[in-house]
Structure formats: C-alpha cells, structure tokens
N, C-alpha and C positions, 0 to 999 in steps of 0.2 A: 508645502507642508514642512514643519520643523521636524528634526529627527525624533524629538520627544513624542510628537504626534504619531509617528510611525510605530514607535515602541508601544504606545498605548493601544494602537489599533491591533498590533500583534498579540498583546496580552488579552484583549477582548476576544479575538478569534480563538486563542487557545482555551479560554474559559468556556466558550461555546462548544468547542471540540470535546472538552472534558465532560461537559454535561451530556453531549451526544454519545460519548463513550459509555457513560453510566446508563443511558437509556438503552443502548444496544445490548449491554450486558445484563439488563434487568430481565426478570423472568418473562419469557415470551415463547412463542412457538418457534422451535429451532429447525424444523424440517421444511423442505421445499418440494414442490411438484417435480416429479421425475426421479426423485431419490428412492432407493429401495434397500432393504436389509434382509439377508437370508440367514436362517438359523438351522443348526443341527439339533435335532430333537432326540433325546434318549429316554427310555422308560415309557411311561404312560403320559398322554394318549399315544395311539399306535402310529401316528404319521412320522415319517423319517425326517422331513424338513418342512419348514414353513417360510414363506417369503412375504414380506410386507412391502407394498409399493404405494408411494404417496401420489395420488392422482391430482389432487388440488388442495389448496389451503385458502380459506376465506376467513379473515379476522383470526380468531382463535380456534376455529373449527377446521379439523383435518379430514379429508376424504381419502380413504385407503382401500386398496384391493388386497385380498389375502389369497395365497395359493398354498394348498396343503398337498404334499407329495407323499403318498402312502407306499408301504413296502412292496405292494404288488405292481407298482408303476402307475397306478391311477392318480389323477390330480383333481382336487376339489377347489372351486373358486367361490369366493364370497366378497361382498363389498359392504362397508359400513362407514359411519361417520361419527364424530364426537367432538365435544369441546375439550381441548387439551388442558386448559387451565382449570376446568371444573371436574376433571377426572374422567371425562367421557372416552378417553383413549387409553386408560389405564388397563394393563401395565405396559402396553407397547410403546406409548409415547407420553412423556410427562413434560412439564414446562422446562425450557432450556435455562441454563445458567443458574441453577439452584446451588446453594452452598450448605455447609454443615449448619444445622439448626433450622433450616427452612422446612416448610411443610408441603407435602404432596397430598392432594385430595384423592382419596380412593373410594370409588363408588361401589366397591365390593368389600366385604370383610369389615375391618374395624374403623373405617373412616379415614381421618387424616393420619398420615404417616410422616414422622420426622426423619430428615436426612441425618444419619448418624455418623457418616464418615465420608471423606473425600480422599481418594487415593489415585494411584496411577497403575493401570493394567493394560495389557495388550489384547486387542481384539481385531480380527480381520486384517492382520498384518500391520497394525499401527499401534503405537503407544498412546493411550488416551487418558484424559482425566475423568475419573468415574465417581459418581455419587452412589452411596450404598444405603440400603434400607433393609432392616430385618423385621418381619411381621410374624411372630411366633416361629413356625417351622419353615417359613418361606423367606428367602433372601432375594432381593432385587438389586440389579446393577444397571445404571443408565449412563450413557455418555453425557457428561455435564454440558458440553457446548450445544448439543442438538436435542437432548432429552430422549433419544431413541434407546430402547431396551437393548442391552448387550448380553445380559445373562440373567437367568432366573433359576433358582434351585429350590426344590421342596424336598425336605428330608425328614426322616424319622430316626433319630439316633445317628448311627453311621451309615444308614441305608438311604441312598438317594432315590426318591420316588419319581421325580421328574426333573429334567434338565434341559433348558433352552440356552443355546450359546451361539452368539453371532459368529458366522464364519466368512461371509462375503457381504460387501456393501459398496455402493458408489458414493456414499456420503462424504467420506474423507479420503485424502490422498495428496492434497496440495499444501497442507499446513496453513500457515498464515497467508500464503500467496494463492490459496484456493479462493476463487471468486464467490464460493458459497459460504465462506467464512466472513462473518460481519467485521472482524478485525481488519480484513483486507481493505475494505472500503474506508474504514477509519484511517488506515495508513495512507491510502491514496489521497484523501482529503488533507491530511497533515502535510504530505509532501508538496501538494499543489499550493497550499497556503504559505508554506515556508519559502518556496521558490518565488512566488509572487511578491512576498514581503521583501525578500532580498533584492529582487529586481527593482522594486520601487525605491528602496533606499539608495541603490547604485545610481539610478536615473536622477534622483533628486540631488545627489552629490555632484554628478556631472554637470547638471544645470547651474549649480551655484558657482562653479569654477569659472573664473574669467579667463578668456584666452590670453596668453602672454604674447604680446606683439614685440618682436625683436626688430630694432632699427639697424639695418645693415648699411654701413657707410662704405660706398664704393670709393676706393682710392683714386684720387684725381690723377689723370695722366700728366706727366711732366710737360710743361709747355716749352716747346722748342724755341730757343732764342733765334730771332732772325739773324741770318748771317751778315756780318759787316761787309761793306763794300769798300774796296780801295780803288785808287785812281792812278792811272799811268803817270809817272813823273815827267814824261816827255810830252804826251799829247793830251793828257787829262781824261782819257777814256776810262769809264768805270769797268771794274772786273772783280771776280771773286777774290777773297783775301788770300787764297792759296795759289793764285796764278803766278807763274814765274816769268812769263813773257806777256806783253800787251797783245791782246787779240787784234789790235788795229795796226799799230806801228811796229810791233815786234820787239820793242825795247825791253831789255831784261830788267826785271823788278827786283828791288831789295827785299830780302826776307825779313819779316818781323818776328 
C-alpha cells in the first residue's frame, strides 16, 4: 500500500468512529443490570429511603426492583417494568444523553416535558452533569449520562412538600475509565485503531527500504619476496645471502 492509502483508510476509520460516537451519545437507555441507586426521602410519603435496583434491560424496557425502608424498620419490596423512551419509567429513569431543548415523555401529569437546563451538581460523592425540568411546583433532576433520577422536589412557596435525593449508587465512580461508561469503549476502539494504523505505516516503510550492502575490502597481505641465494666464491655452494662463511668449505664470504 502507498502512504496515501493508509491515510485514506485512517480517515475512513475515524469517520466511522465519529458516527459511532454520535450513536452512543444519542438518547438511549443508560442504566445497566446490577446497577442501583438509593435515595434519602424527606417529608411525605412516610418512608425514609428508597432503593431502585436494575434487574435487567431488554431493548428500551427496564426491569427494576424497588425497596422502601420505613421509619419503623420495616421494608417493602415491589417490582415493575416500563419503556424508558416512552415514559414508562418516569420519573425514576429517563432516556440518557438528553440535552437542553430535548423532550421527556411523561406518562403522568402534563405529558411531554422540555429539558430547561443542563448544569453540574454533586450527587453520591461525584460531580455529575445534570439535566433539569420544572413542571409547575415539581422540579426533576436527572443524571445526563445515565438518565437516573438524582433529585426531585415538590414545593409550595418556600415549603418543601417532598424531597428525594440520591445519596448512594454504584452507577458511577470510574469516570471515563469506568467500563459502564460508553465513552470508555469509544476510547478503547480509538486507541486500538490508532496503534494498528501506526504499526501498518511503520511496517510498510520498513519493507520499502532496501538493505544497504557494504563491500568490505580486506587488505591484501604483503607478499614476501623470496630471499636471494648467493654462492660461495670458492666452491660454488649455495647459501643464504646473509651467510658469512660457506657451510661446505668454510670460506669467508664478502658482505654485500
């Protein structure tokens, strides 16, 4: 592949990821089985706390178990189900990832409710992005990412008639690195794609490089000249050139 092809492939992958990101962030069911939320209840009705546990989710329908703890120590349990997108779980669970101007279908009261504000507030030990809706004297606050109710107030003037406030939950705690956060999986896919693309480009570059062959010339060894032979002046016997006396007759030789 040419480098331009790799660049084109990377652009296409990022486009797909962007579309997937939009899909993940679109209104959907944001709660998952095993998650729960516990509320402190003041005023009326008489129970002190309420706990919502998500038993399962099928499509846009959530199945939940409710536990009501009364002042005397008794606990009442009940189960119900509803379509989150159609308002069947209102007000406890609404569609996730709603923004200002979006509508929430309410199967009680005045029907569709418009999200009037998006703000940041702290609930159950974490700072969360919250969507807010006011319906006459009732104010609702939901976690934007999951759609879970975090607070509900009903008041008359300055008197609070009823207050539900989230105090404990296992839904959040890991931020973007929480596996229950859809953004976590988007981040994982982005990292994998980027690493794979970089690896392909590097491998392609390595394959195109021709190995450089160096010719190493080994210096030739000096050729030793054969030693000259001289001959005895008296008897003619051959001898090394540095000999002083003839090895045969013993005659002294002249030095050259």
